[in-house]
C-alpha positions in Angstrom: 0.0 0.0 0.0 2.8 2.4 0.9 4.5 1.6 -2.4 1.4 2.7 -4.3 1.1 6.0 -2.4 4.8 6.7 -2.9 4.4 5.9 -6.6 1.4 8.3 -6.8 3.3 11.0 -5.0 6.3 10.6 -7.3 4.1 10.7 -10.4 2.4 13.8 -9.1 5.7 15.5 -8.5 7.0 14.5 -12.0 3.8 15.9 -13.6 4.1 19.2 -11.6 7.8 19.7 -12.6 7.0 18.8 -16.3 4.0 21.2 -16.2 6.1 24.1 -14.8 8.9 23.5 -17.3 6.5 23.5 -20.3 4.6 26.6 -19.1 7.7 28.8 -18.7 8.0 31.2 -21.5 11.3 32.2 -23.1 11.5 36.0 -23.4 13.1 37.6 -26.5 15.5 40.4 -25.8 14.8 42.8 -28.6 17.1 45.7 -29.1 15.8 48.9 -27.5 16.3 52.0 -29.6 16.8 55.2 -27.6 15.9 58.7 -28.8 18.8 61.0 -29.9 22.5 60.2 -30.2 24.8 58.7 -27.5 26.6 61.4 -25.5 29.9 59.4 -26.0 29.7 60.3 -29.8 28.6 63.9 -29.6 30.9 66.7 -30.7 33.0 67.7 -33.7 35.3 65.0 -35.1 37.9 65.6 -37.9 40.2 63.4 -39.9 43.9 63.9 -40.3 44.8 65.8 -43.5 44.0 63.8 -46.6 45.9 64.5 -49.9 43.7 64.5 -53.0 43.6 66.5 -56.3 46.8 68.4 -55.5 45.6 69.7 -52.1 45.0 68.6 -48.5 41.7 68.6 -46.8 40.1 67.3 -43.6 36.7 65.7 -43.3 34.5 66.9 -40.5 31.8 65.0 -38.7 29.5 66.9 -36.3 27.3 64.8 -34.0 24.6 66.7 -32.1 21.8 65.6 -29.7 19.5 64.7 -32.6 21.5 65.2 -35.8 24.6 64.0 -37.6 26.3 66.2 -40.3 29.1 64.8 -42.4 31.0 67.2 -44.6 31.6 64.5 -47.2 34.8 65.9 -48.7 34.4 67.9 -51.8 30.9 69.4 -51.2 28.7 66.3 -50.8 27.3 66.6 -47.3 25.1 64.2 -45.5 22.7 65.5 -42.8 20.4 63.2 -40.8 18.0 64.1 -38.0 15.4 62.3 -35.8 18.2 60.0 -34.6 17.8 56.8 -32.5 20.5 54.6 -31.2 21.3 51.4 -29.4 24.5 50.4 -27.6 25.5 47.4 -25.5 27.1 48.4 -22.3 30.9 47.9 -22.5 31.0 47.6 -26.3 33.0 49.8 -28.6 30.2 49.8 -31.2 27.2 52.2 -31.4 24.3 51.8 -33.9 22.5 55.0 -34.9 19.7 55.5 -37.4 18.3 58.7 -38.7 16.4 60.4 -41.6 18.5 61.9 -44.4 17.5 65.5 -45.0 19.6 67.0 -47.8 18.5 65.0 -50.9 15.3 63.1 -49.9 13.7 65.4 -47.4 13.6 62.7 -44.7 12.3 59.9 -46.8 15.6 58.0 -46.7 16.6 56.2 -43.5 20.4 55.8 -42.9 21.8 53.2 -40.4 25.3 53.9 -39.1 27.6 51.7 -37.2 30.2 53.7 -35.2 33.4 52.1 -33.8 34.8 54.2 -31.0 38.2 53.6 -29.5 39.4 56.3 -27.0 39.3 59.7 -28.8 38.8 58.3 -32.3 35.9 56.9 -34.2 35.1 55.7 -37.7 31.7 54.9 -39.1 30.0 52.9 -41.8 26.6 53.4 -43.3 25.6 49.7 -43.1 22.1 50.1 -44.4 20.1 52.7 -46.4 16.4 52.3 -47.0 14.7 54.5 -49.6 11.1 53.9 -50.8 11.3 50.3 -49.6 14.5 49.6 -51.4 17.4 48.4 -49.1 21.1 49.1 -49.9 23.8 47.6 -47.8 27.3 48.9 -47.2 30.2 47.3 -45.4 33.1 49.7 -45.6 34.3 51.9 -42.8 35.2 55.5 -43.4 38.4 57.3 -42.4 39.3 57.6 -38.7 37.9 60.8 -37.1 39.6 62.4 -34.1 38.2 64.7 -31.4 
């Protein structure tokens, strides 16, 4: 008789553990985009002098609270606003997205990947979305210094 009651108790415990393990949900950790740009990236950044077309010039990157302006070299600027970003604590990489304002009036979305080491950064436009069309990029720019 005791054997049957221990068996029932063991079976009830097994069913309870199985029920709890099946009912536990796994939560997805989606990336949270924060409004603006990260304070670690804000400010004016410049490249070292670059020789081209018989002259030397420096590229300038200005990162504000809600905008990024890239001088682009010989008169081809990029200006984005309505920025959002995400960053994993302790990582050297920052991801920022914003609306391009110079040529498309905000219809184009640019996704940047910044790599920051000390007082220098470089960036890549890793994705551009314009009217539903996606264009990927995988090349970092020059190093910019503060």
